[in-house]
C-alpha positions, 0 to 999 in steps of 0.5 A: 206460578213460576215464569220463564223468559222466552226469546222469540224472533219476529221479522228478524227482531228478538223479543223477550217474553215471560210465560209459564214453563208449561206454555212455552211451546205454545208461545213459540208456535204462536210466535212462528205463526205470527212471524209467517203472517207478518212476513207474508204481509210484508212480502205482498208489498201492499203494506209498508212500515213495521207498525202497519204490518203489525196492525194488519196482522193483528186485524187479520188474527182478530177477524179470524178469531171472531169467525171462530167464536161466531161459529162456536156460538152457532154450533152451541146454539145448534147443539142446544136445539138438537138437545131440545128436539131430542127431549121432545121426541123422547117425551113423545115416544114415552107418551106413545108407549104409555098409550099403546100399553093400555 
């Protein structure tokens, strides 16, 4: 798999990142999003220092990802419960139809 070098800019600093060509646009979008987040944190004035700003942005992103993963797991569990319930209802209907047919 070939790799391209992509230049991204975060807080006015340029970084070179390697990525597959088909992931270039996603990487650039991620870099724009990260740049917006770290600028927002820096502009809030509550966090001083590039390292602390980066850590706060990483912590915020990790927290949001954790919430999404938890929701997806919950949705998956709900979907399984619905499928089990659907199966039980189908079985009950089949039994009912058999008992009515006699």
